[in-house]
Backbone bond lengths (Angstrom), bond angles and torsions (degrees), N, CA, C in turn:
res aa  C-N    CA-C-N  psi(-1)  N-CA   C-N-CA  omega(-1)  CA-C   N-CA-C  phi
1 M - - - 1.457 - - 1.519 108.50 -
2 S 1.319 117.32 133.03 1.460 121.38 -177.63 1.523 111.10 -82.13
3 P 1.353 116.29 151.48 1.465 120.04 179.24 1.530 111.92 -61.91
4 K 1.311 115.10 146.53 1.458 121.03 179.42 1.526 107.86 -136.59
5 I 1.333 115.43 126.90 1.462 121.27 179.31 1.518 108.13 -124.17
6 K 1.338 115.47 129.08 1.463 120.83 178.22 1.521 107.90 -116.86
7 I 1.332 115.60 127.42 1.466 122.14 179.61 1.520 107.64 -119.10
8 E 1.333 116.11 128.79 1.459 121.27 177.29 1.519 108.86 -126.38
9 D 1.330 115.34 143.36 1.467 120.42 178.72 1.523 107.60 -149.35
10 Y 1.325 115.20 156.06 1.454 121.57 176.42 1.520 108.63 -115.21
11 L 1.319 116.77 132.41 1.450 121.03 175.26 1.522 109.18 -79.24
12 N 1.324 117.15 161.94 1.465 121.11 178.32 1.520 111.71 -58.51
13 S 1.329 116.78 -26.63 1.462 121.34 179.86 1.527 112.41 -78.12
14 G 1.347 116.74 -5.65 1.457 120.53 178.67 1.516 114.23 99.09
15 E 1.331 117.64 -7.69 1.454 120.89 179.38 1.523 110.13 -71.48
16 K 1.323 115.44 144.92 1.459 121.19 -179.95 1.525 108.99 -105.75
17 I 1.338 115.75 134.66 1.454 121.40 176.62 1.520 107.49 -115.51
18 S 1.337 116.40 129.70 1.465 121.82 176.34 1.523 108.82 -124.86
19 I 1.330 116.21 131.56 1.456 121.95 178.88 1.519 107.27 -130.12
20 V 1.332 115.96 131.90 1.458 121.27 176.55 1.518 107.42 -117.98
21 L 1.322 115.81 126.68 1.456 122.45 177.60 1.526 107.03 -117.36
22 E 1.338 116.23 117.86 1.457 120.25 -174.66 1.521 109.56 -139.17
23 G 1.310 117.02 138.12 1.458 121.45 177.40 1.511 111.57 150.75
24 N 1.331 114.88 171.95 1.460 120.26 -177.69 1.526 112.70 -73.85
25 E 1.316 118.11 -19.82 1.460 122.37 -175.00 1.532 112.70 -102.27
26 V 1.320 119.62 22.65 1.463 122.55 179.33 1.526 108.05 -68.69
27 S 1.332 115.47 123.21 1.462 119.52 -178.63 1.527 110.57 -123.38
28 K 1.316 114.37 162.58 1.465 121.02 177.24 1.524 109.81 -59.74
29 E 1.332 116.52 -39.79 1.465 121.42 -179.23 1.531 111.67 -60.41
30 K 1.320 117.31 -42.33 1.466 120.94 179.74 1.532 111.17 -66.21
31 V 1.322 116.51 -39.39 1.461 120.49 178.92 1.518 109.91 -65.06
32 L 1.336 117.44 -43.42 1.468 120.83 178.51 1.526 111.48 -63.99
33 Q 1.326 117.68 -36.69 1.465 120.93 176.43 1.526 110.80 -63.33
34 L 1.328 117.17 -40.40 1.463 120.83 177.84 1.527 111.03 -64.82
35 L 1.327 116.96 -40.81 1.467 120.24 178.25 1.529 110.72 -64.41
36 D 1.324 117.12 -40.02 1.474 120.16 175.94 1.526 110.99 -62.33
37 M 1.332 116.36 -40.08 1.460 120.43 178.59 1.535 110.94 -62.51
38 L 1.332 116.87 -40.88 1.462 120.37 178.45 1.523 111.06 -63.79
39 K 1.320 117.43 -37.98 1.463 120.81 177.25 1.519 110.90 -63.36
40 I 1.319 116.20 -40.44 1.470 120.06 179.53 1.523 110.46 -66.89
41 I 1.321 117.11 -45.99 1.466 121.40 179.76 1.523 110.64 -61.30
42 G 1.319 116.27 -40.70 1.460 120.97 -178.34 1.515 113.72 -78.22
43 G 1.335 117.85 -2.80 1.457 120.73 -179.69 1.510 112.98 71.44
44 K 1.336 117.23 23.44 1.456 120.28 -176.65 1.521 112.61 -88.37
45 I 1.332 117.98 -9.51 1.455 120.75 176.81 1.520 108.15 -106.83
46 E 1.316 116.11 127.46 1.453 120.86 -179.88 1.515 109.87 -79.00
47 D 1.311 116.55 175.96 1.448 123.25 178.64 1.530 110.35 -53.32
48 E 1.334 116.40 126.99 1.460 121.86 -177.01 1.524 112.48 -64.00
49 S 1.332 118.74 -20.82 1.454 121.06 -174.96 1.529 113.01 -77.63
50 K 1.309 118.38 -11.93 1.456 120.54 -179.81 1.523 109.61 -70.69
51 E 1.326 116.18 129.63 1.457 120.86 -175.92 1.524 112.19 -68.18
52 D 1.315 116.85 -37.73 1.451 120.10 -174.53 1.524 112.58 -93.92
53 R 1.334 117.32 24.95 1.460 121.35 -179.12 1.524 109.74 -64.98
54 R 1.326 116.17 129.86 1.449 121.36 175.12 1.513 108.56 -150.31
55 I 1.298 114.94 150.88 1.463 119.99 179.23 1.522 107.94 -88.21
56 R 1.319 115.53 126.82 1.461 121.12 -179.12 1.524 109.34 -102.81
57 S 1.297 115.51 145.48 1.455 119.68 178.41 1.531 109.50 -77.00
58 N 1.319 115.51 156.89 1.464 119.91 176.89 1.521 110.99 -60.37
59 K 1.340 116.10 -36.25 1.463 119.57 -179.93 1.531 110.54 -61.40
60 E 1.322 117.34 -41.56 1.465 120.36 178.77 1.528 111.37 -69.16
61 E 1.320 117.06 -33.45 1.467 120.49 175.57 1.531 109.82 -65.44
62 V 1.332 116.37 -42.22 1.469 120.95 177.30 1.530 109.40 -62.50
63 W 1.330 116.65 -43.73 1.467 121.24 179.62 1.534 110.77 -60.50
64 D 1.335 116.98 -41.73 1.470 120.29 178.47 1.528 111.73 -61.45
65 I 1.333 116.50 -40.24 1.471 120.53 178.37 1.528 110.12 -66.37
66 I 1.325 116.48 -41.09 1.468 120.14 177.98 1.519 109.91 -60.19
67 K 1.333 117.05 -46.41 1.471 120.25 -179.98 1.526 111.45 -63.18
68 E 1.331 116.09 -39.36 1.463 120.65 -178.10 1.531 112.34 -66.27
69 F 1.336 117.09 -45.42 1.461 120.63 -173.42 1.534 114.36 -97.34
70 F 1.334 117.10 -25.65 1.463 119.73 -174.77 1.531 112.25 -128.97
71 G 1.321 117.28 14.59 1.450 122.40 -176.71 1.519 114.82 -65.57
72 D 1.318 116.27 -15.26 1.471 120.37 -178.77 1.533 111.81 -84.13
73 G 1.329 117.73 5.76 1.462 120.92 178.67 1.515 113.87 97.19
74 T 1.320 117.32 7.74 1.460 122.20 178.41 1.529 109.74 -67.22
75 W 1.328 116.32 135.24 1.465 121.10 176.18 1.524 108.80 -75.42
76 F 1.327 117.20 142.52 1.462 121.73 179.87 1.525 109.56 -144.19
77 S 1.325 114.94 161.37 1.467 120.92 177.30 1.528 109.09 -106.95
78 I 1.306 115.93 169.63 1.463 120.50 176.13 1.520 109.57 -60.50
79 K 1.327 116.75 -39.45 1.466 120.47 -179.23 1.532 111.18 -66.61
80 D 1.349 117.47 -37.44 1.467 120.29 176.42 1.535 110.25 -58.70
81 L 1.325 115.38 -47.95 1.461 120.54 -179.04 1.519 111.18 -66.04
82 Y 1.313 117.06 -40.95 1.469 121.23 178.81 1.526 110.86 -60.17
83 N 1.330 117.27 -45.51 1.465 120.48 -178.88 1.524 112.19 -62.00
84 I 1.319 117.17 -33.84 1.465 120.66 178.75 1.524 111.25 -76.31
85 S 1.337 116.64 -39.22 1.466 120.16 -170.50 1.521 115.40 -94.86
86 K 1.323 119.36 -10.01 1.470 119.88 -172.66 1.526 113.05 -61.39
87 D 1.329 117.97 -38.64 1.460 119.39 179.83 1.523 111.64 -76.07
88 R 1.318 116.12 -35.59 1.464 120.33 -177.10 1.524 112.27 -74.42
89 L 1.334 117.19 -41.66 1.465 120.37 -174.28 1.519 114.12 -107.09
90 G 1.326 117.06 -27.47 1.455 119.98 -179.38 1.520 113.75 70.75
91 L 1.324 117.33 26.21 1.460 121.44 179.93 1.525 111.00 -91.35
92 K 1.311 115.94 153.33 1.464 121.29 175.17 1.521 108.97 -77.27
93 I 1.321 116.20 159.35 1.462 120.46 -178.79 1.527 110.95 -64.25
94 T 1.330 117.95 -29.96 1.464 120.30 177.36 1.531 110.99 -66.79
95 S 1.318 117.08 -35.09 1.470 120.66 177.07 1.522 110.24 -68.20
96 I 1.328 116.55 -42.80 1.467 120.96 177.18 1.528 109.01 -58.10
97 S 1.313 117.20 -44.28 1.458 122.11 179.51 1.532 111.44 -60.52
98 T 1.321 116.25 -42.02 1.462 120.85 178.57 1.519 111.23 -62.43
99 Y 1.337 116.77 -45.84 1.464 119.97 -179.39 1.527 111.29 -65.40
100 I 1.322 117.13 -37.59 1.468 119.93 177.56 1.529 109.87 -63.81
101 S 1.330 117.35 -43.20 1.467 120.64 178.13 1.525 111.01 -58.98
102 R 1.317 116.44 -41.23 1.470 120.00 178.90 1.523 111.09 -66.15
103 L 1.330 117.00 -39.68 1.463 120.24 179.30 1.531 111.07 -66.95
104 V 1.332 117.24 -34.15 1.464 120.97 174.87 1.528 109.09 -65.66
105 S 1.332 117.19 -45.17 1.464 121.98 179.73 1.526 111.68 -61.26
106 E 1.317 116.68 -35.00 1.462 121.52 179.52 1.529 112.28 -77.65
107 G 1.336 116.68 -10.40 1.458 120.05 179.39 1.517 114.18 86.94
108 R 1.316 117.40 10.93 1.471 120.13 178.32 1.517 112.26 -82.47
109 L 1.336 116.63 -27.48 1.462 121.66 -179.36 1.525 110.31 -120.81
110 V 1.329 115.51 151.95 1.458 123.47 173.90 1.529 106.77 -107.16
111 K 1.334 115.88 141.48 1.463 121.50 -177.56 1.519 109.01 -119.79
112 K 1.351 115.96 140.73 1.468 119.96 173.74 1.520 109.03 -142.82
113 G 1.330 115.65 152.96 1.462 121.09 177.21 1.511 113.07 86.37
114 R 1.334 114.02 174.25 1.456 122.04 179.41 1.520 109.12 -120.69
115 K 1.332 114.34 160.01 1.462 119.19 177.96 1.509 109.30 -55.07
116 P 1.262 122.60 142.02 1.458 128.53 -3.08 1.537 112.85 -90.53
117 Y 1.323 116.78 16.96 1.462 120.66 -174.75 1.530 112.92 -105.74
118 T 1.307 118.15 18.63 1.461 121.82 -178.51 1.523 110.07 -66.24
119 R 1.328 115.16 135.08 1.464 121.96 178.56 1.523 108.92 -128.09
120 Y 1.322 115.20 154.76 1.466 121.96 -177.93 1.526 108.65 -133.12
121 R 1.341 115.37 157.77 1.457 120.39 171.11 1.514 108.43 -155.61
122 V 1.319 114.83 161.85 1.458 121.08 178.76 1.516 108.63 -67.24
123 K 1.322 115.91 132.14 1.472 120.56 179.72 1.520 109.07 -72.60
124 V 1.320 115.13 128.43 1.457 121.44 -179.75 1.515 108.07 -102.19
125 I 1.335 115.56 130.83 1.462 120.28 177.80 1.523 107.41 -112.49
126 Y 1.318 115.73 123.94 1.456 120.88 179.31 1.524 109.51 -95.20
127 V 1.306 115.29 131.67 1.450 121.22 178.33 1.523 108.15 -112.77
128 K 1.343 116.65 125.91 1.456 120.49 178.10 1.519 108.83 -74.48
129 G 1.323 115.45 133.25 1.453 117.72 -177.13 1.428 113.38 -123.18
């Protein structure tokens, strides 16, 4: 039986793309080319001519949104963050929850309360001067 790889992605507009690659000659290089093509179609790769072009992780994108909207120490919920970021990032609420948990583990966010009333905020560090 020949290898079969199925890749699915959703564009920001909500369209779903499905690609199936099947055959004896399926290589890592071909799969990576398909993933690059999906990034281009989805508009996830910026203009190649920019000198400071770098690929950012979703977690860092989530962190940037948190700093932008809640950086002043405002408490927020996972749903608050999801509602702000869903159009910009296109992530599911479960992914947002995962990234928030990681940011709490890293010490960037403070957590209080229990489900369904859990709230988060940016951890503030005071330096004596």
